[in-house]
BADREN-272600 format. One line per field, with one value per residue (C-alpha): residue in one letter; z negated, x negated, y negated; residue number from 1. Coordinates in nm, 3 decimals, always signed. Each point is the difference from the previous one (the first is absolute). Layout:
drenti = (A;...)
w = (Z;...)
u = (X;...)
v = (Y;...)
marza = (NUM;...)
END
This chain:
drenti = (M;E;C;L;L;I;S;E;D;I;I;Q;R;V;R;D;S;N;D;I;V;D;I;I;S;E;V;V;K;L;K;R;S;G;R;N;Y;V;G;L;C;P;F;H;N;E;K;T;P;S;F;S;V;V;P;E;K;Q;I;Y;K;C;F;G;C;G;E;G;G;N;I;F;S;F;V;M;K;T;K;K;V;N;Y;V;D;A;I;K;Y;L;A;E;K;V;N;I;V;V;E;E;K;D;G;L;V;K;N;A;N;D;K;I;Y;K;I;N;V;E;A;A;R;Y;F;Y;S;N;L;Q;N;N;K;R;A;K;D;Y;L;M;N;R;K;M;S;E;T;I;I;R;K;F;G;V;G;Y;S;L;D;S;W;K;S;L;Y;N;Y;M;L;R;K;N;Y;T;E;L;D;M;L;N;A;G;L;I;I;K;N;E;K;G;A;V;Y;D;R;F;R;N;R;I;I;F;P;V;F;D;S;R;G;K;V;I;G;F;G;G;R;V;L;D;E;S;K;P;K;Y;L;N;S;P;E;T;S;L;F;K;K;G;I;N;L;Y;G;L;N;F;V;L;K;R;G;D;I;P;Y;L;L;M;V;E;G;Y;M;D;C;I;S;L;H;Q;F;G;V;D;T;A;V;A;S;L;G;T;A;L;T;V;N;Q;A;K;L;I;K;K;Y;T;N;K;V;I;I;S;Y;D;A;D;L;A;G;Q;T;A;T;L;R;G;L;E;I;L;R;K;E;G;L;D;T;R;V;L;K;V;P;S;G;K;D;P;D;E;F;I;K;N;K;G;K;D;E;F;I;K;L;I;D;E;A;L;P;L;I;D;Y;R;I;Q;R;A;G;E;G;I;N;F;K;I;F;K;K;E;P;D;K;I;I;D;Y;V;R;K;I;S;S;I;L;T;E;L;D;P;V;E;K;D;I;Y;I;K;K;I;S;E;N;T;E;V;K;E;Q;S;I;I;D;L;L;N;T;N;T;N;L;D;K;E;S;K;E;M;Y;N;I;D;R;I;G;Q;K;S;Y;L;E;P;V;Y;F;K;A;E;R;S;L;L;K;L;M;L;N;S;E;E;I;F;N;Y;V;R;S;K;I;N;K;E;E;L;L;L;D;S;H;K;K;I;Y;D;L;I;I;M;K;I;G;Y;I;T;E;S;H;P;L;I;E;I;L;C;D;D;I;E;S;T;K;E;W;I;N;I;K;E;L;D;I;P;F;S;E;Q;N;S;F;K;L;V;D;D;L;I;K;E;I;V;K;H;K;L;E;S;K;K;Q;T;L;I;S;E;I;K;S;Y;E;E;K;G;M;I;D;E;S;L;R;L;V;I;K;L;I;D;I;Q;K;E;I;G;E;L)
w = (-10.721;-0.369;+0.067;+0.172;-0.350;-0.074;+0.216;+0.186;-0.152;-0.357;+0.079;+0.143;-0.302;-0.236;+0.198;+0.021;-0.371;-0.126;+0.029;+0.090;-0.216;-0.312;+0.074;+0.081;-0.305;-0.218;+0.120;+0.130;-0.165;+0.276;+0.042;+0.247;+0.294;+0.225;+0.115;-0.095;-0.307;-0.049;-0.240;-0.041;+0.222;-0.199;+0.271;-0.015;-0.243;+0.059;-0.200;+0.244;+0.093;+0.358;-0.064;+0.132;-0.045;+0.247;-0.160;+0.318;+0.184;-0.305;+0.085;-0.151;+0.164;-0.130;+0.207;-0.182;+0.054;+0.267;-0.211;+0.081;-0.014;-0.149;-0.334;+0.058;+0.099;-0.301;-0.241;+0.179;-0.024;-0.356;-0.156;+0.201;+0.111;+0.334;+0.203;-0.146;-0.358;+0.078;+0.127;-0.311;-0.226;+0.166;+0.019;-0.376;-0.056;+0.178;-0.112;+0.341;-0.035;+0.226;+0.002;+0.145;+0.142;+0.176;+0.036;+0.163;-0.164;+0.031;+0.172;-0.166;+0.130;+0.368;-0.034;-0.207;+0.271;+0.262;-0.194;-0.075;+0.370;+0.076;-0.272;+0.129;+0.349;-0.144;-0.199;+0.303;+0.217;-0.265;+0.006;+0.377;-0.029;-0.302;+0.071;-0.366;-0.078;+0.326;-0.063;-0.347;+0.148;+0.279;-0.262;-0.175;+0.333;+0.052;+0.367;+0.188;+0.060;-0.369;-0.090;+0.243;-0.108;-0.369;+0.073;-0.204;-0.029;-0.185;-0.229;+0.052;-0.271;-0.053;-0.267;+0.222;+0.354;-0.009;-0.187;+0.268;+0.280;-0.144;-0.041;+0.372;+0.063;-0.190;-0.312;-0.333;-0.312;-0.165;+0.285;-0.052;-0.378;+0.043;+0.229;-0.242;+0.260;-0.211;-0.370;-0.187;-0.309;-0.315;+0.148;+0.307;+0.242;+0.253;+0.170;+0.206;-0.201;+0.237;+0.079;+0.172;-0.003;+0.244;+0.014;+0.023;+0.081;-0.205;+0.187;-0.134;+0.136;+0.297;+0.098;-0.130;-0.163;-0.369;-0.146;+0.024;-0.159;+0.016;-0.045;-0.061;+0.245;-0.277;-0.357;-0.160;-0.222;+0.022;+0.276;+0.110;-0.029;+0.087;+0.063;-0.319;-0.056;+0.224;+0.103;+0.274;-0.137;-0.277;-0.041;-0.201;+0.266;+0.331;+0.138;+0.225;+0.339;-0.034;+0.304;+0.218;-0.148;+0.075;+0.372;+0.024;-0.067;-0.194;-0.320;-0.144;-0.294;-0.109;-0.093;-0.279;-0.030;-0.207;+0.235;+0.330;+0.151;-0.093;+0.164;+0.318;+0.044;-0.029;+0.264;+0.227;-0.017;+0.072;-0.353;+0.063;-0.317;-0.230;-0.217;-0.282;-0.328;+0.035;-0.276;-0.278;-0.191;+0.177;-0.109;-0.023;+0.282;+0.227;-0.085;+0.093;+0.326;+0.081;-0.072;+0.270;+0.270;-0.123;-0.285;-0.008;-0.108;-0.025;-0.226;+0.054;-0.239;-0.083;-0.187;-0.284;-0.340;+0.083;+0.324;-0.175;-0.266;+0.273;+0.173;-0.313;-0.053;+0.364;-0.013;-0.296;+0.175;+0.321;-0.189;-0.173;+0.342;+0.103;+0.263;+0.101;-0.129;+0.073;-0.072;+0.260;-0.149;+0.211;-0.065;-0.153;-0.137;+0.344;+0.095;+0.300;+0.215;-0.049;+0.033;+0.326;+0.165;-0.092;+0.044;+0.249;+0.024;+0.006;-0.331;-0.158;+0.120;-0.181;-0.321;+0.060;+0.051;-0.324;-0.205;-0.344;-0.111;-0.291;-0.267;+0.120;-0.009;-0.354;-0.117;+0.163;-0.179;-0.330;+0.048;+0.088;-0.223;-0.104;+0.064;+0.082;-0.026;-0.377;-0.031;-0.109;-0.295;-0.145;-0.136;-0.095;+0.356;+0.136;-0.231;+0.088;+0.374;-0.009;-0.193;+0.264;+0.276;-0.186;-0.004;+0.378;+0.054;-0.200;+0.296;+0.247;+0.108;-0.120;+0.317;+0.001;-0.370;+0.052;+0.274;-0.201;-0.326;+0.174;+0.135;-0.339;-0.174;+0.240;-0.042;-0.379;-0.094;-0.213;+0.021;+0.223;-0.281;-0.224;+0.265;+0.050;-0.375;+0.000;+0.281;-0.199;+0.312;+0.084;+0.351;+0.046;+0.295;-0.060;+0.163;+0.070;+0.167;+0.201;+0.127;+0.079;+0.215;+0.185;+0.310;+0.219;-0.038;+0.074;+0.325;+0.090;+0.221;-0.080;+0.158;+0.366;+0.205;+0.317;+0.315;+0.099;-0.317;+0.133;+0.354;-0.114;-0.220;+0.291;+0.228;-0.257;-0.057;+0.375;+0.024;-0.213;+0.228;+0.303;+0.174;+0.291;-0.223;-0.213;+0.306;+0.142;-0.321;-0.011;+0.360;-0.071;-0.336;-0.221;-0.375;+0.014;+0.173;-0.298;-0.258;-0.330;-0.136;-0.143;+0.347;+0.149;-0.258;+0.072;+0.376;-0.053;-0.218;+0.258;+0.273;-0.207;-0.198;+0.169;+0.330;+0.063;-0.224;-0.242;-0.233;-0.118;-0.150;-0.360;+0.100;+0.109;-0.325;-0.219;+0.214;-0.060;-0.301;-0.079;-0.108;+0.319;+0.246;-0.216;-0.011;+0.376;+0.069;-0.211;+0.195;+0.329;-0.104;-0.109;+0.318;+0.224;+0.367;+0.234;+0.337;+0.279;+0.203;+0.301;-0.164;-0.229;+0.215;+0.040;-0.377;-0.055;+0.243;-0.178;-0.342;+0.124;+0.138;-0.350;-0.142;+0.277;-0.042;-0.372;+0.067;+0.254;-0.233;-0.272;+0.239;+0.105;-0.360;-0.064;+0.310;-0.091;-0.343;+0.150;+0.261;-0.273;-0.201;+0.300;+0.079;-0.356;+0.028;+0.339;+0.181;+0.316;+0.237;-0.240;-0.048;+0.378;+0.041;-0.256;+0.161;+0.322;-0.197;-0.168;+0.339;+0.117;-0.313;+0.035;+0.360;-0.113;-0.259;+0.263;+0.233;-0.261)
u = (-5.234;+0.016;+0.016;+0.337;+0.140;-0.077;+0.099;-0.281;+0.104;-0.041;-0.340;-0.121;+0.129;-0.178;-0.324;+0.027;+0.079;-0.297;-0.366;-0.247;-0.277;+0.217;+0.102;-0.352;-0.138;+0.200;-0.234;-0.316;-0.210;-0.013;-0.226;+0.049;-0.240;+0.078;+0.361;+0.020;-0.047;-0.241;-0.033;-0.095;+0.211;+0.254;+0.003;-0.364;-0.291;-0.234;-0.230;-0.008;+0.340;+0.113;+0.374;+0.144;+0.345;+0.117;+0.280;+0.064;+0.095;+0.120;-0.222;-0.293;-0.294;-0.290;-0.317;-0.139;+0.262;+0.219;+0.318;+0.230;+0.363;+0.255;+0.174;+0.234;-0.273;-0.210;+0.285;+0.075;-0.362;-0.077;+0.339;+0.036;+0.353;+0.184;+0.090;+0.347;-0.127;-0.282;+0.255;+0.215;-0.303;-0.096;+0.362;+0.036;-0.305;+0.164;+0.359;+0.131;+0.294;-0.005;+0.350;+0.055;+0.327;+0.066;-0.373;-0.050;-0.104;+0.274;-0.107;+0.240;-0.190;+0.083;+0.333;-0.152;-0.264;+0.276;+0.225;-0.297;-0.084;+0.364;+0.002;-0.327;+0.150;+0.311;-0.201;-0.219;+0.309;+0.147;-0.316;+0.014;+0.356;-0.035;-0.147;-0.052;-0.201;-0.195;-0.080;-0.126;-0.259;-0.091;-0.062;-0.230;-0.186;+0.086;-0.021;+0.253;-0.273;-0.078;+0.372;+0.051;-0.317;+0.097;+0.372;+0.097;+0.378;+0.278;+0.282;+0.323;+0.153;+0.267;+0.087;+0.070;-0.125;-0.270;+0.230;+0.270;-0.255;-0.140;+0.347;+0.056;-0.327;+0.145;-0.217;+0.168;+0.004;-0.223;-0.252;-0.019;-0.037;-0.280;-0.184;+0.052;+0.182;+0.309;+0.081;+0.292;+0.122;+0.161;+0.348;-0.098;-0.010;-0.283;-0.183;-0.314;-0.324;-0.150;+0.204;-0.117;-0.366;-0.286;-0.059;-0.339;+0.014;-0.259;-0.187;-0.202;-0.350;+0.150;+0.227;+0.328;+0.249;+0.022;+0.168;+0.049;-0.100;+0.217;-0.096;+0.243;+0.015;+0.027;-0.128;+0.258;-0.103;-0.124;-0.231;-0.079;+0.218;-0.122;+0.172;+0.036;-0.215;+0.125;-0.140;-0.187;-0.059;-0.262;-0.147;-0.298;-0.106;+0.030;-0.164;+0.188;-0.168;-0.231;+0.157;-0.111;-0.352;-0.047;+0.055;-0.330;-0.208;-0.309;+0.097;-0.292;+0.214;+0.360;+0.110;+0.258;+0.256;+0.317;+0.289;+0.154;-0.046;-0.370;-0.058;+0.194;-0.164;-0.348;+0.082;+0.147;-0.327;-0.209;-0.098;+0.123;-0.131;+0.258;+0.237;+0.236;+0.073;+0.381;+0.052;-0.138;-0.325;-0.256;+0.033;-0.242;+0.185;-0.044;-0.371;-0.029;+0.183;-0.248;-0.293;+0.117;-0.067;-0.279;-0.245;+0.043;+0.299;+0.033;+0.278;+0.167;+0.284;+0.155;-0.218;+0.252;-0.051;+0.226;-0.190;-0.338;+0.122;+0.126;-0.338;-0.188;+0.229;-0.036;-0.378;-0.025;+0.208;-0.201;-0.331;+0.096;+0.067;-0.357;+0.095;-0.218;+0.233;-0.010;+0.216;+0.098;+0.080;+0.221;-0.083;+0.240;+0.233;+0.140;+0.116;-0.152;+0.310;-0.021;-0.379;-0.035;+0.283;-0.163;-0.368;+0.003;-0.161;-0.366;+0.030;+0.177;-0.273;-0.248;+0.197;-0.020;-0.377;-0.033;+0.218;-0.155;-0.109;+0.204;-0.265;-0.067;+0.372;+0.037;-0.306;+0.139;+0.333;-0.182;-0.157;+0.321;+0.069;-0.365;-0.182;-0.346;-0.151;+0.047;+0.029;-0.362;+0.046;+0.279;-0.147;+0.339;+0.127;-0.321;+0.033;+0.368;-0.074;-0.290;+0.214;+0.273;-0.253;-0.161;+0.327;+0.011;-0.362;+0.031;+0.190;-0.285;-0.287;-0.354;-0.100;+0.316;-0.041;-0.355;+0.109;+0.287;-0.196;-0.256;+0.276;+0.168;-0.329;-0.080;+0.345;+0.011;-0.371;+0.064;-0.294;+0.048;-0.098;+0.271;+0.262;-0.141;+0.016;+0.361;+0.086;-0.150;-0.002;-0.227;-0.130;-0.189;+0.125;+0.097;-0.289;+0.205;+0.273;-0.261;-0.154;+0.341;+0.097;-0.324;+0.162;-0.306;+0.057;+0.371;+0.134;-0.277;+0.191;-0.077;+0.314;-0.035;+0.305;+0.026;+0.004;+0.347;+0.147;-0.078;+0.102;+0.349;+0.032;-0.108;+0.263;+0.272;-0.125;+0.000;+0.361;+0.092;-0.177;+0.227;+0.287;-0.223;-0.257;+0.276;+0.154;-0.338;-0.104;+0.337;-0.048;-0.351;+0.034;+0.280;-0.004;-0.073;-0.331;-0.115;-0.208;+0.102;+0.350;+0.008;-0.072;+0.278;+0.239;-0.107;+0.025;+0.363;+0.072;-0.144;+0.219;+0.318;-0.013;-0.188;-0.159;-0.252;+0.163;-0.279;+0.228;+0.146;-0.329;+0.136;+0.284;-0.244;-0.193;+0.304;+0.097;-0.340;+0.125;-0.304;-0.355;-0.179;+0.226;-0.014;-0.379;-0.021;+0.247;-0.215;-0.308;+0.182;+0.110;-0.354;-0.160;-0.155;-0.012;-0.180;+0.167;+0.159;+0.315;-0.220;-0.177;+0.282;+0.112;-0.360;-0.045;+0.307;-0.139;-0.337;+0.162;+0.206;-0.321;-0.151;+0.296;-0.014;-0.377;+0.037;+0.253;-0.231;-0.301;+0.204;+0.094;-0.365;-0.119;+0.271;-0.104;-0.370;+0.085;+0.215;-0.265;-0.262;+0.234;+0.067;-0.371;-0.082;+0.259;-0.135;+0.322;-0.174;+0.303;+0.206;-0.299;-0.044;+0.370;-0.032;-0.324;+0.195;+0.254;-0.286;-0.150;+0.338;+0.035;-0.355;+0.084;+0.315;-0.201;-0.256;+0.272;+0.147)
v = (-8.288;-0.077;-0.373;+0.042;+0.052;-0.365;-0.294;-0.171;-0.333;+0.126;+0.156;-0.330;-0.192;+0.239;-0.035;-0.380;-0.037;+0.204;-0.094;+0.273;-0.153;+0.028;+0.357;+0.121;-0.185;+0.239;+0.276;-0.170;-0.272;-0.260;-0.302;-0.282;-0.007;-0.295;+0.031;+0.368;+0.221;+0.289;+0.291;+0.364;+0.223;+0.208;+0.268;+0.112;-0.025;-0.294;-0.225;-0.291;-0.149;+0.056;-0.039;-0.328;-0.156;-0.266;-0.208;-0.196;+0.320;+0.196;+0.298;+0.190;+0.176;+0.209;-0.022;+0.301;+0.270;-0.162;-0.016;-0.290;-0.101;-0.237;-0.041;+0.297;+0.246;-0.106;+0.076;+0.328;+0.111;-0.113;+0.085;+0.324;-0.095;-0.003;-0.307;-0.052;+0.026;-0.243;-0.253;+0.048;-0.040;-0.329;-0.119;+0.040;-0.221;-0.294;+0.065;+0.104;+0.238;+0.306;+0.149;+0.346;+0.123;+0.331;+0.056;-0.341;-0.324;-0.257;-0.319;-0.243;-0.302;+0.035;-0.176;-0.282;-0.056;-0.017;-0.235;-0.226;-0.024;-0.083;-0.267;-0.149;-0.030;-0.161;-0.258;-0.078;-0.056;-0.231;-0.214;-0.041;-0.128;-0.227;-0.346;-0.096;+0.315;-0.025;-0.368;+0.088;+0.237;-0.241;-0.269;+0.247;+0.023;+0.367;+0.099;+0.211;+0.258;+0.046;+0.003;+0.286;+0.182;+0.002;+0.044;-0.306;-0.042;-0.177;+0.117;-0.193;-0.216;+0.262;+0.256;+0.300;-0.065;+0.269;+0.237;-0.028;+0.029;+0.323;+0.148;-0.061;+0.187;+0.301;-0.040;+0.060;-0.213;+0.260;-0.027;-0.377;+0.038;+0.256;-0.242;-0.290;-0.211;-0.061;-0.043;+0.154;-0.185;+0.140;-0.035;+0.204;-0.292;+0.004;-0.288;-0.059;-0.021;-0.261;-0.312;-0.319;+0.100;+0.037;+0.375;+0.171;+0.372;+0.189;+0.275;+0.289;+0.070;+0.188;-0.291;+0.147;-0.240;+0.093;-0.311;-0.376;-0.327;-0.311;-0.367;-0.286;-0.290;-0.257;-0.033;+0.230;+0.290;+0.264;-0.121;+0.356;+0.309;+0.349;+0.331;+0.205;+0.307;+0.280;+0.338;-0.189;-0.348;+0.000;-0.347;+0.120;+0.251;-0.188;-0.315;-0.240;-0.039;+0.302;+0.169;-0.292;-0.005;+0.370;-0.063;-0.189;+0.314;-0.110;-0.185;-0.200;-0.113;-0.050;-0.352;+0.026;-0.283;-0.036;-0.068;+0.102;-0.348;-0.012;+0.337;-0.082;-0.343;+0.148;+0.261;-0.269;-0.193;+0.310;+0.105;+0.354;+0.165;-0.166;+0.202;-0.098;+0.175;-0.020;-0.253;+0.219;+0.006;+0.218;+0.363;+0.291;+0.177;-0.301;-0.011;+0.369;-0.072;-0.279;+0.230;+0.238;-0.255;-0.229;-0.051;-0.377;-0.208;-0.378;-0.121;-0.339;-0.072;-0.338;-0.249;-0.048;+0.163;+0.296;+0.053;-0.007;+0.242;+0.235;-0.033;+0.110;+0.299;+0.099;-0.037;+0.234;+0.267;-0.031;+0.012;+0.323;+0.153;-0.087;-0.258;-0.295;-0.269;-0.373;-0.303;-0.259;-0.341;-0.228;-0.370;-0.251;+0.265;+0.085;+0.348;+0.184;-0.067;-0.377;-0.017;+0.193;-0.196;-0.332;+0.090;+0.286;+0.343;-0.112;-0.186;+0.295;+0.238;-0.226;+0.057;+0.376;-0.023;-0.199;+0.236;+0.055;+0.347;+0.129;-0.069;-0.355;-0.073;+0.132;-0.195;-0.312;+0.054;+0.042;-0.342;-0.183;-0.300;-0.032;-0.327;+0.132;-0.349;+0.000;+0.377;+0.058;-0.237;+0.217;+0.328;+0.145;-0.029;+0.151;+0.302;+0.046;-0.031;+0.249;+0.249;-0.026;+0.055;+0.290;+0.193;-0.036;+0.105;+0.324;+0.149;-0.054;+0.222;-0.097;-0.186;-0.212;-0.070;-0.122;-0.245;-0.146;-0.015;-0.222;-0.227;-0.034;-0.061;-0.285;-0.157;+0.022;-0.006;+0.310;+0.240;+0.302;+0.237;-0.142;+0.068;+0.350;+0.066;-0.116;+0.237;+0.288;+0.216;+0.284;-0.066;+0.329;+0.200;+0.356;+0.190;+0.309;-0.208;-0.193;+0.324;+0.144;-0.296;-0.064;-0.149;+0.061;+0.374;-0.004;+0.134;+0.242;+0.237;+0.361;+0.147;+0.093;+0.099;+0.205;-0.214;+0.122;-0.157;-0.346;+0.098;+0.098;-0.310;-0.219;+0.150;-0.066;-0.355;-0.067;+0.116;-0.301;-0.246;-0.028;+0.173;+0.104;+0.171;+0.153;+0.165;+0.101;+0.181;+0.180;+0.116;+0.133;+0.175;+0.131;+0.044;+0.373;-0.072;-0.206;+0.184;-0.160;+0.061;-0.354;-0.140;+0.212;-0.147;-0.358;+0.064;+0.106;-0.306;-0.239;+0.150;+0.035;-0.321;-0.278;+0.081;-0.276;-0.268;-0.092;-0.199;+0.330;+0.123;-0.023;+0.233;+0.272;-0.034;+0.060;+0.300;+0.160;+0.194;+0.214;-0.081;+0.105;-0.183;-0.314;+0.021;+0.044;-0.283;-0.236;+0.115;-0.063;-0.349;-0.091;+0.133;-0.266;+0.105;-0.241;+0.034;-0.199;+0.060;+0.079;+0.296;+0.118;+0.296;+0.119;-0.029;+0.218;+0.260;-0.001;+0.045;+0.293;+0.154;-0.019;+0.193;+0.262;+0.027;+0.068;+0.274;+0.160;-0.026;+0.170;+0.282;+0.027;+0.045;+0.260;+0.196;-0.013;+0.141;+0.277;+0.087;+0.034;+0.223;+0.230;+0.025;+0.101;+0.276;+0.115;-0.093;-0.122;-0.003;-0.213;-0.228;-0.049;-0.082;-0.278;-0.125;-0.062;-0.207;-0.186;-0.092;-0.134;-0.214;-0.135;-0.092;-0.183;-0.193;-0.095;-0.133;-0.234)
marza = (1;2;3;4;5;6;7;8;9;10;11;12;13;14;15;16;17;18;19;20;21;22;23;24;25;26;27;28;29;30;31;32;33;34;35;36;37;38;39;40;41;42;43;44;45;46;47;48;49;50;51;52;53;54;55;56;57;58;59;60;61;62;63;64;65;66;67;68;69;70;71;72;73;74;75;76;77;78;79;80;81;82;83;84;85;86;87;88;89;90;91;92;93;94;95;96;97;98;99;100;101;102;103;104;105;106;107;108;109;110;111;112;113;114;115;116;117;118;119;120;121;122;123;124;125;126;127;128;129;130;131;132;133;134;135;136;137;138;139;140;141;142;143;144;145;146;147;148;149;150;151;152;153;154;155;156;157;158;159;160;161;162;163;164;165;166;167;168;169;170;171;172;173;174;175;176;177;178;179;180;181;182;183;184;185;186;187;188;189;190;191;192;193;194;195;196;197;198;199;200;201;202;203;204;205;206;207;208;209;210;211;212;213;214;215;216;217;218;219;220;221;222;223;224;225;226;227;228;229;230;231;232;233;234;235;236;237;238;239;240;241;242;243;244;245;246;247;248;249;250;251;252;253;254;255;256;257;258;259;260;261;262;263;264;265;266;267;268;269;270;271;272;273;274;275;276;277;278;279;280;281;282;283;284;285;286;287;288;289;290;291;292;293;294;295;296;297;298;299;300;301;302;303;304;305;306;307;308;309;310;311;312;313;314;315;316;317;318;319;320;321;322;323;324;325;326;327;328;329;330;331;332;333;334;335;336;337;338;339;340;341;342;343;344;345;346;347;348;349;350;351;352;353;354;355;356;357;358;359;360;361;362;363;364;365;366;367;368;369;370;371;372;373;374;375;376;377;378;379;380;381;382;383;384;385;386;387;388;389;390;391;392;393;394;395;396;397;398;399;400;401;402;403;404;405;406;407;408;409;410;411;412;413;414;415;416;417;418;419;420;421;422;423;424;425;426;427;428;429;430;431;432;433;434;435;436;437;438;439;440;441;442;443;444;445;446;447;448;449;450;451;452;453;454;455;456;457;458;459;460;461;462;463;464;465;466;467;468;469;470;471;472;473;474;475;476;477;478;479;480;481;482;483;484;485;486;487;488;489;490;491;492;493;494;495;496;497;498;499;500;501;502;503;504;505;506;507;508;509;510;511;512;513;514;515;516;517;518;519;520;521;522;523;524;525;526;527;528;529;530;531;532;533;534;535;536;537;538;539;540;541;542;543;544;545;546;547;548;549;550;551;552;553;554;555;556;557;558;559;560;561;562;563;564;565;566;567;568;569;570;571;572;573;574;575;576;577;578;579;580;581;582;583;584;585;586;587;588;589;590;591;592)
END
């Protein structure tokens, strides 16, 4: 397989760091339709769009021609490249280095993952044995359960405790430097990066430790210290806590907070959609990461000036990514951690429900410092205020503009037409675009597949359901009895790589290194099979019958054609011999 030339870890990082909507938008003009995007299929000629992109699942599907796949198969098909070149193309877009050595791609990150796990265990052990650090967390009302869940630890008040521990574990000084666990000064002396701090392991979306954050126990500076940028730890790409959010399945929204403690406290109190931006301003890459899992994000940064400024910057980035963006305002200048501990989950949920849409928040900010009781008596302030609002409204669609123009007109007593003139915006919809994206006409399925396609997919999907079904399918049918080569390949991958362990689905996807197997794997994942444990074996038997029936029907048609050919040539004996075979096949079909 081509994918064996590149480590599975690198392939997953490339996939997780790219967004399929961005990549497909380079080729297809897409328009949002609910939670998905639609456009004209690039793989066949059509006037009405039947091509759909699902950001949440990072897949695409055409209901017209049946094409489907993921980000790799799309690049392979549109760029006319192989799997390895598609990975390299996407890796370059997100600055991931793919190093080749002796025909294999070097996976230099394995050791950093391992040393990070060892460090996380060390920090966690330190916390359990240090009363001062433990008391600090208890005073912050952090439970033992949440400490264990997030792997919170403690770095000793020592210059080289971690360094010496890692040496005993046979890690080198270079290993520790590469992972950012130690610092080397100009004189060559080394010392631990984190000293006398509460330690928060930082996980990527798959739950692997990629770095650490440390918080002081007192008021010394800096309050927070993070791992440096490494080949794994990229603050502007990852989101703290996302790995825990993804375990819940459906994600109605992500709640974005600033710090580790805010995120952990919200999870402890049952607000399990919270993530943190790792102490940096929200980046475009983080916005793209959010868009993979949900279309809605609620941002809750500190109420101070710096927090509000960060909120505005983050809102702009999220808006450009097409996300439904809202702002949660915590009363009395408190942070989410403090509020939820004092008021509880129900009161915090009320704040989430009352979160302001992006435009309302920006309009509210524009009016800060204005005394609206005397406002209407000061024409200069009215003009300045309306101009500020106008710059915000220019970004809206016509319907939204109309709603907000009415609101502003009522608040300021400025005529609606005057505000419209100030906007100077053409509100006419592009007729061609409107016709192209007539949502009522999207998804009309014109592509019909043979029944055995779904039968084979269903068998493969069932193999992932339980160990009993997995073994039963293997006992009833082998890969050579399947009709599609892509299904034979996936059958092998299921047996060799995961068996019935569904958590390993991403591994199968990255090992599907050609367009057809990727397409079929996406189809298998998306397949919904209503069944119960009681009828599962019978369902398997019925599906196998469908495959056998198709084979027999194919043989039947071949024989009929050959019989007709012999008869036309006057070869009666040969024709009669085939008729006998035809009767036997018809009998077999009837017995199924």
